[in-house]
N, C-alpha and C positions, 0 to 999 in steps of 0.2 A: 764683213763673210756672212752671206744672208743663208736661210734655212735651205734655199731651194741649191744652193753650190754644193761642193763635195765636201760631205762630214768629216773629212780626216784634213786638216789644214796643213800637216806636214807635204803631204801628196802634195796640195795643190801648190803650195809654195815652190816647190822641187820642179814643177812641171811635170810629172810622172801619175800617169792612171793608177788607181787604186787595185786596178788586175793586174797590175805587172809583178806581181810577187814579190818577195821579200829579199831585202837589199842584205848585203853583207856586214855592212858598216850602219851605225846608228842613224837615223834621218836628222837633216838638220830642223834646228829650233826655228819655229816660227818667226817674222822680226818684228821688235818690242813695238808700241806706238811710236817713241821715238823715231823712226825709222819711216814715217808717216807724214811726219810733219814736212812741210814744204821746207829746202834747202836755200839758203840764202844767196844770193847771185853773184856768181864768181869765184863760188868755194870749191872745191872737187866733188863736193857731192852732188852740185847740181848738174854735172853732167849725166846724160842718159846711163841708166844702168844695164848690164848684160841680160837681166833675166827682170824685168817689169812684173811689179803684181798687178793681177785684174782687180779692177775697182767693181766690187757687186755692188746693185740697187737695195737699198735697206727692205727689208720684210715689210710684206702689208699685215700689218694685225687685224684681226677678227674684232668687231666692234664687239662691246659689253651687252651684255642683256641686260634689261630694265630692270630685272631683279638685283642683278650684281650692282648697278648705277644707284640703285636706291640704298642698298648696303654699305655704300663705300659714301654717300651723302650725309647718312643717317650717323656714321662715326664720326667724321668730318664736325657735323654739327656736334655730336657730342664733347669734342674736344677744341670747339672753334675759337675758346680764351687763349688758347697757346699757340695758336696756327698764325704764320709769317707767310703772309703768299707774296708772290710775286705776278709780274705782267704773263707769263706763262700759264699761270693757274687761274688767272681770272679771264685768258682765252678760251682754257677749258670749260669754266663754269658758267660765262654768259650763256652759250647755248643752251643750259640745262636750266637757266631762269625762267623760263615759260611753264617749263615741265614740272619743274618742283620749285615752286616759288619762297614755299615758306623754310624750305630747307637753305636753298643757295642765298636768298637777302641776307640773311644771317652771316654767314661766310664773305658775303663781299664787303659788308658792312665792318667788316675788321680790317679793311686796309681802304679808308676813306679817300686818301690822296692820287691812290692808282685810278679810281672811277672816274675823275676829272679828265681820261686821257680818250675812255670810252662811249661808246652811245648806248646807253639802256633802253630796252622796250618795255616802257611803262606802259604802253595802252593794254597787251592781255593780263597785267598782272592786278592780283587781288587788291582789295583796299589794305590791309596791316602790312604786306611786303612794299607796297607803291612808297606808304609814308614812310615805312624804315627807310628806303632807298634816300629817298627824297630827303629825311634829315641826316644821313649820314653825306649825302652832295653837299647841304647846307655846311655842314661841321668844317667839308674838306675845303670847299670857299672861302669859310669864316680864317680858317687858319691859314693856306694860302696868302688871302688878302693882308693877313698879320706879318707873315715873312717877306713879303715883297715890299713892304711898305710905300706901297706905292709905285713904284719904279717901273713895272713890267706890265700897270692895268688890270685890269678886272680879267679872269680866267674866261675862255669861251663857253658857254651854257647850252651849245647844242644839243650834248649829251643828255640832255632831257626827255628827249623824245619828241612826236610831232604831235602828241596828246597835250604837251606844257609849253610848245613854241619854244620863248628863248629866256619864258620866265625865270626869274629866281628862286631857287630851290624853296626858301622860305615863302614867299608870295605862293607858289605852288601848293603848299600845305596848308595855307591861309587861305585858298580858295577851296581846295577840295573840303575843309570845313565848313566853309561858309553854305557848301552845296548840301552837305549833310544838315547843318540845322536847318535849311529850309525843305528839307525832304527830298529834295530832287538827288539823293546819294543814299543809299541804306549806311546805318551804324553801328550795322550788326559784327563789320567787320573790326570792332576797336578792340582791339586786346593787348597783349604786352609788347607784340612787336610794331603796332601802331603806335602806339604811346613811346614806345622809345625811338620811333621817326618824331614826332612832336615836340618830345622833350629836346631834341639835339637842335629842332628848329626852333624852339623857344628861346635855347641858349645861345642862338646866333643872329637871331630876330631883333630889328631897331625897337626902342620902343612903341610905335605907332603897331608892327605886327605884333609885336608882343602880347599888347592888349588884345586887339583882334583874337588872336588865336587862343588866348585863354578863355574871355569869355565864351566862346566857341565850345572849346573843350568842357567847360562848365556845364552849357547846356545840353550838350551831347550825352557825358556821364548820365547827369541827370534823370536826361529820356530814356537811359537804359536801364535803372534803379535796379544795382548790383551792388553787393559789399563787395564784393571781389574787384571790382572797379573801381571801387571808392581806397581800397589798400593800395591798389596801385598808384592812383592819383598822389597817395601820400607820401609815396617813395619817388613819384615823379619830381614831386614840390623839393622833397627834401635833397634830392641831388641836386636841382638845378638851384636853389636856395643856398648850399653849402658851395656850390660852382661860382656865384654873384659873390658871395662872401670871399671868399678865397682871390678873385681878381678882381676885389673891391668895386666892384657894380651894384653899390646899394639902391641904386633909382630905381631898376629893374624890382629891386624887391620890396622897395615903396608901392610900386605899380602894381605888383604882383598883390600885396596886402588891401592895396584900393580897390581893386576887381572884386575879392572876396569880402569886402566889409558889411556890414550891417546893412547900412545906406544902400549902397549898389544891388546888394542879394533882394533887400525890401522892393525899390524902384524896377527892378529888373525882371522880380518874379522867379528868381531860381529857384530850382529844386536843389535844395540846401545840402544834402549830403555829400556830393563834390567839393563845396563850398568850405565844410566844414574838417573836410579829410586835407584840402591845400594847406589850413590854418594850422593845423595839427602838426602837418610835414614841413610848413615854414617855421612853427615853433622847436622842434625837434631840429630843425638844422641850425637856427641859433645856440642854442642851448649845446649844443655839440665842439660848434664853431667857438663859444666863448670859452669855452673849457680848452680845446684843442688850439687853438691861436691866440688866447688870452685878451679875447677881446671883452668889452664895455660897451655894450649897444646901448642906445637912448630908453628911456621907458616907454616912450608911446611907441618904439619898432616892436616892442614884445607886446607892450598893449593891445595893437590893432588884431592880432590873431586871436588873442582871447576874448576879446569882444564879440568875433564871430562865434564863436564856440560856445560862449553863453546865448547869444542869438538863439542860436540853432536849437540847445538843451531848451532854451525856453519855449520855441515854437514845437519841438516835440512832446514835452509837457504839459501844455495849458492849451496851446491853440487848438481848435475842434476842426479846424478848414482842413486840416491832413488828412488824406483817406489814410485806410490800415496799413497800406504796403507800404507807401511812403515813410510813415511814422514808425513801422518795425524798421526797415532800412536806416532811417534817420537816427532812430535810438542806437542800433548795432554800430555804426559809423562812428558816434558819439563814443561810447565806452570804450572802440577799438583804435580812434586816436588819440585819447587820452591816455592811453598805455605806453604808446610812441614817444608823445610831446615830451613828458614828466609833469612836474606838478605845476597845477596851475594856481590862479587867484580863488580863491575859498568862495564861493557860489549857492545860493540854495537851487537853483534852478540845475545846475552842474549835479548836483548831489541829486536831486531828486532822478534826473535824466539817467545817470549812472546806474542809480537801485535799478528803476523800472528797467534796466536793459539787462543787467546781471539777473534780475527774478525771471522776467518775462521774454530774454531772447537767450541769453547764453547756459542758464539753467532750469531751463523749461520742465522739469522731471514733474511737477505736477500734471501738465498737461497731456505728456506722453502716459503717463499711468492712467489718467482717465481715458485716451482712447482705449487702453488694453483692456480696462471692464468695462468699457461702453456695449458689447453683446455677448453671451454667452457661447457664439460659437466660435471657431480657433481663426475668424477673419481678422477680428479686432488686434488678436497677439502678435499676426504677422506685420499687420500693417503698424503697430505699434513699434515692432522688432527693428523694421525696414528704418523705419524714422529716427529710432535710435541709433543704427548704424551711421546713417546719414551723418546726424548733429555729431558723433563724436570724431568723424573724420574732418568736419568742418572746422575754419579758423576763429569762429565764434569763441565752442567748447575749449580749443586750447590757449585761450586767453581768458578762461575764467578767473585765474589765479592773477596774475596783473590788475585785473578788473578790480578784484576783491581790495588789491592794494588802493586803486583808487579811489572807492567806497570810504573805506577807511581814513583815508587820509583827508578828505572832504570832511566826513562826519566831525573828526576832531575838531574843526576851524568852525563848526555852525554854530549856532546859536541855540537854546534850549528847546522850542518849539519845533525847530526842524529837526532835534535829535529824536524828540517822540516820534514825532510820524515815522520815521527812518527805523527806529526800532520796533515800533507799533508793525510796520511793514513786513519787516523781516521775521518777527512772531507769528504773524499771520501767514507767512510763505511756511515756517516751519509744520505748523499746524496744519497747512492744506496738504504739505507732503505726506506728513502722518497719516491722515485721513484717505489718502489716495492708495500709499505705498500696504499700509494695512491691506485694504481691498485686494491688492492687485497680490500679495503675498500668498493670502487664503485661496486666490483663486487659481494662480497658476503653479503654487508649489508643487501640488499632486500630480499635475500636468506634464512636469518637467518639461516643456516645450523652450528652454533656454533663454525665455526673457529676461528674467532675473538676473540671470548672469550679464546679460547686454546692457543692462542697464546699473551695474555695480559701478562702473565708472564714473556715470555723470552722477551716483547718489552718494558717490564717496566724494566727488567736486562738493555736491551741495553741502555735505557734512564740515568739510574745510572750512566755506566760504561761512558758514550760519559762526562755527567755533571762533576763527579770526575775526569777524564782527563783535561776537559776543565778549573778547577778551577786550577790543578796542573799548568798547562801554565801559566794561566793569574798569577798565584802567581811568576813564574820566567821569564816571558817573559813580563811581563806587568806592571812592578815595576821598579820607578824611579832610584831605587838604585842598578838594577841588573846589569848587565856586556854591556848588548846589548840598556839598556835603553829602552824608551817607542820605539815599534816596531808598527807601524797601523796596517799592515797586518796580523800581527796575532791578533789583537781586530777584525778586520773583521774578519777573519775565524773563530772565536771563534761565534760572533753573528749568522753566516751563519749557523754552524754548530747548533744551540740553534734554527734556524729558524726552521730546516728540523726536529726536534724531537719534536716542539711544541706539536704536536696532541696527543704524548706521555705524556703528563706534568699531573700528577695525584696532585700534591704537591708541594709547593714550597720550595725547600732545604736552608739549608744555602751556600751550596758550587755554587749552582744555583744564587742565590742572589749576592754573593763575586763576582763571573767571570764576570756575568752582568755588575754591578757597574764598576769592574776595564775597560773594556772594554768601557760601556759609555764615563766614563771621557777619555779616551783618544780620540775619536770621538769628542767629546765635542772642543778639542783643535786641531783639525787637521783636515782641510778640505780635503788634498788627502783620508783619512781614511775614512771621511761622503760619497764622490765621490764614493770610491768605493762600499762602502754600499750600496747608493742607485743603482749601476751598478749591483750590485748582485741579486737584485729584479726581478721577473720574469715580464717579458713585459704583457699589458693587451690582446697581441695575444698570448702569451704562457698558460695565465691562460684562456681561453676559448677554448683551443684545447683540443682534451683531451689525456690521458697517451698512448706514443708508444707501451706501453706494454699491453694494454688493447684493447680485442673484444668486442664491446658492441650489436652487431648482429642486426643492423639498428638502435639500438635507439639512440636518438640525447643527445648529450652531453648536461648537464646543469652544469656549472662552481657553482653555487652557494648551487649544491647539493654535491658538492667536499668538505668532511669534513678538508681530511687532507690540501689539498693547501688551504682551508678556514683557517685554522688554521698557516700556514705558513706567509700569509700575513698579518692576524691578531698580530703575532709576529712583521713584519716588521714596521704595523703603531703605533705599542705601543713605539717603539725605535726612531721612524722617527725624532717626537717632541723633543727630545734631542740633536740635529745636525742642523735642518731645516734652520740653519741661513747661515751656513756652504757650503750647496748645493749648488751646482750652476743652474742659472736660468732656464739653457735650459735641465739639468736633472730633474728640477720640472715639467717643460711645456711637456717634450717626455717620460716619465716614471713615474711620481710620479705620476702627476694629471690623469692620465688615470686610473690608479688602484684607485685612491680616489673615482672618479665618477661612477666606477664599482662595488663599494662594499659600497657605501653610500647608495645604496637601499637593501641591504642585508637584507633577515628574522632574522638572527642573531643579536640581540641588541648590542653585544659586538662589534664585528665588526664596526658596524655603528657609536659606538660612538667614536671607533679608528679613523675612517674615520673622522668624526665632529673634534675632535682633533689635528689630523695633520694638516686640512683647516684652525683652528683657528691659531695653530703656525706659520703657514704660513703668514696669512695676519697680525699678528704682529711683525713678523720678519723685520728684517732690515738688508743691507749689504753694506757698503759705496763703496766698490767694484764697483756693477752692480746695485745700487740704483735706476736708472730711469727705465732699463727692468726690475726689479723687481716689481717697482709699477706698470708698467705697465702690466704684467702680472697678479697681482691681481685682478686689475680691468677687465681683459679679462675672468678669472677665477670666480669672485663674480659671473656674470651671471648665468653660467651654477652649480654654488653651490646652489646661491636662487631656481632656479627653479626645480633643481632634488630635493635637500631636501623638498620644498613646495608638488611637487608632490607625495611623499608617505608619507604627512602627513595629517591627523594623520594616524595611524597603525604602519610604519615602522620607517620612522624618532621618533628618540627623543626628546622632547620638550627641553631640556636641550640642548642637542648638538644643535639645532636650534639656541634657545638662543643668545649660547656663540659665534659662528658664525656670529649672525648679529651685536651682540654688536662689535666683533672684528671688523668688515668689517668698520662699522660707523664710529670707533674709529681711524683706520689707514691705509684709502683712504683719498684722496685728500678731500678738501672743494668741495661739488657741486658734487662729481663726478657721473656720468649719473650711474656707479653701486650702488651709495647709492640712489639715485633716483628711480633707477628700485627696491631696494630691500623693499622702501617705497610703491611704487605702489604694489607691488606683494603680501606685509605681508596683505595692504586694501581689496585688492581681495580676499584673503584668508578668511579673516575675516567674507568678508560678505557672499560668500559662506556658509562657515559654520554656523554662525548666521541663514541663508535662513533654512537652513538644521535642527539647531536647535530645531526653531519655532516650525518646521511641527511637531519635534516629540516630544516636550516637551512645550506645553499651556503656563507654569506655569514658562518658564526660566528667563524672568527677576524678577517673584515676588523672586525666590531664588536665585537670582544672588550672593549674598555674599559669600554662600557655594557652589558655583557651581563648580565643577572641568571640564567641558565641554571645548575643545581645543578650540571652539571660546573667551572663556572668557581669555584662557591663551595667544592668540595671540594679541586680544587686551590690554592685560597687557602688552605684551610687545611693543606695540606702544607707548601705555602710557608712556614706562620705556624712549622709544628713544625721547620724547620730552626732555627732558635734557642732550640726550648724541648725536643727532649729532648736524653736523657744523654748526654755525648761517645763513650760503648762502643754507644750506637744511632746516633750520628750518621751512620756509616759504610753502613750499611744501609738511612738513610734516603735517604742519596746515590745510592746504587746504584739503589735503585727508582727513582728520578726520573729518574736518565738512560737507562733501560730506557725508563721511559715516555716520556720527549722525544724517541728516536729512534726511536719507533713511530708516531710523526704523521706527516702527511706535511709537505714543505719550508715551506707558510707558515705551521702550527700550531706546529713548533720554532723558529722564527722570533720569533714573540708570546711564547712561554713563555720564551725565552732573555732575550728582552728583560725580561719581568716579574723575573725572578732576578736579571739585574743591576742592576733598581731595586730589590731588595731587600738586595739587599748594600751597594749602596752608601748607603744609609739607614740600616744596622747599626753599632752602638757596639759590638759585640763583637769586642775585639782577638784573642781565642783563635781563634772560628771562621773570621772575617772574612778571614784569609790563606787559609784552606783555602779556602775558598769561589772565592777568586778564582782560583786555580791550578785548581780544579776546572771552574768553567766556562770556562775559556779551554779546557779539552783538551775540553769537551762541546761548544763552537761549533767546534772545528776538527772533532772527528768527526760535527757534523751539515754541515760543509760539505765536508768529503772525500766522505761517503755521495751526496752531491747530485752532485759530480764525478765519481763512480764510477758513477752512475745514468746520467748525461747520455752518459757515454762508452761503454757498454756494456752496453745493456740486456738483453742474451742473458745476461751473467754476474751478474746482480743476483742471485742468491743467495750465489756467491761472496764479492760485495763486502757483501754483509749480514754473512756470515759473518764479513769481515775487519773491517768495521766493529763486531761483537761480540767481537771478540778486543782489538781494539783498545781498547773500552770496558771489558774487563774489567781491561788492565792497566794504564789511567789510574786505574779505582777504586780498584788494588791497589795501585797507585802512592801515591795520596791519602792 
């Protein structure tokens, strides 16, 4: 019943008009679909019925809009892998093929057998859909021939269209590619659809056409010069070889490897990147098939594609006939292909090629940073930001990790000369990255233009690459069981690399920790390595000079604001205590000490603590070879160390670092050294200043002294601790300074400090100093009490009383 008929089917079946009014009984139900079937002859139902149904023509549905058609095709195209099309579907899709060839052709390719019965309009189709449908027809024809076993003859080929006559689909594909190779047809349409069609044609072609199509394909892809095409060629050859191996068609595999052999590439003048990607795809298929099907291929079969890879790598790294564009694409393809095909035989050319590709193509961070600081205006930053985003979305950046694995694998089997070359190149890359990153951070950090956030992912990948490679180097070159034994210059090179990228470290990797441990062990046992490590550190003059790559437009360079450089020096200061005893005295005086004093007042607490730690290690170290010179240098540096530390306390200097430095100084310098006496005096003066300030700010300071965390209390606790640490010759000077300080305080402060001193002496086990301290405390307590009595009796004679107290104090100290 159509939409033009009566809307009420019950009335139409009863022959009554809808306007006849309601009936008293319920209307009859409409007949079921089974009543509409044709009855069998001779049956009672075959006689004419009294009330026959009126047959209505089907409705004419309006044609869908072009937008609705396009949306429906896009939905089908999205789910094409799960479609099962019939002949009726093909009759609906074929008229849409000229209108939407890129959407319809993949749908038609899902049912190759049905296409043999239809004539396809090839003439108006673009290149890629045309090749896809020809490849699909070739698959259908080959499948039909294999199932018919030659009994039904070859199928009709009239469905190829008027532009291909009665040619076989494989012949048509070969002819199209030859026209493209000769230039009579454009090769711009070679994409994944076109390569899929070519792949189907190659799978069904005989040996003659297989070679022709493959040669044409290599030439055409080489003319395009795009790494994306190379990746598609790898996947295509992988699929082909997997099918050939599964079908035991090994002759085609041999023909494929012959076409891309080094001799063929040299004689035919191929652009090498399609050939090397085809070789990698073939190797991948053989590797997977050997595991999946448990096959053992002949060694020559595997060696053929590896020879092509080595030939291409050698041309990319040595041959100067290649222009820059071809060389870049070849480097990228060799690196990407090796991540897919699995391990190949060790080769120096392959190792150098992978190294160049990784540093120049996959992780080109120095080049991007150089662009960002090229000009002071904002255009360079925007240009660099766009290139960074584009590189992050590329397949090259996503494969940086696997390529690093290939580099480490090839490195582990290389000879010593090649290892030195690769290590040097990676160290130079880290140094170049450091210099450009330092300039970029100084320039763009204040501008907040988002560039530094964009490069963070690439910088993190570069850090992981350097750390992974350094761990591999440490495993092979810093092992006592290795052929070369311990190699000090290698350990220093690893540490210098890590110093360059310290600013990029976000977490401590196991590889990082292991490489550091191995390098430090070598430095601890080798004076030459320790000296090399110190010499590699920037001098104080270099640290206070702006980067050469940077233009600050008149702004004064402040080294404390240079975060990248600060991170590098922090790494040096953290490693330095492990080998400080082996560092020659002249290097400490000329190179290390100025850096320590430059950063000991830095606002970053991490590097300040590290500077104190290095100073403590130096004061505690000893070296029999230059013991006198080292002691003299310790005394000389102690004055500057104490003065600069106390200048920045509190605020910058951490008390823990100051306390450890003071303790190391009084323990390891000679008895009654001028540096020790200067340290004691400076601490007492600092305590006086801090107590004066604290009493002004907090009048209840002495009442809450026990729970106080004021800097003055920390310094006084340190002075009380020194009573039992200083040498016996400096002991009397310390007591004199403490007595003068205590008597200068108000009575409340004197009582609190005397109680603290009594508690310290009571807890001491020093049988030599304890009796002296007891007598000294009694005298000090007496002087304190007498001063209070005299002050209360006669305020007018305050000055004379103070003089008497001072004379009495001097007599007491002299007696002690």
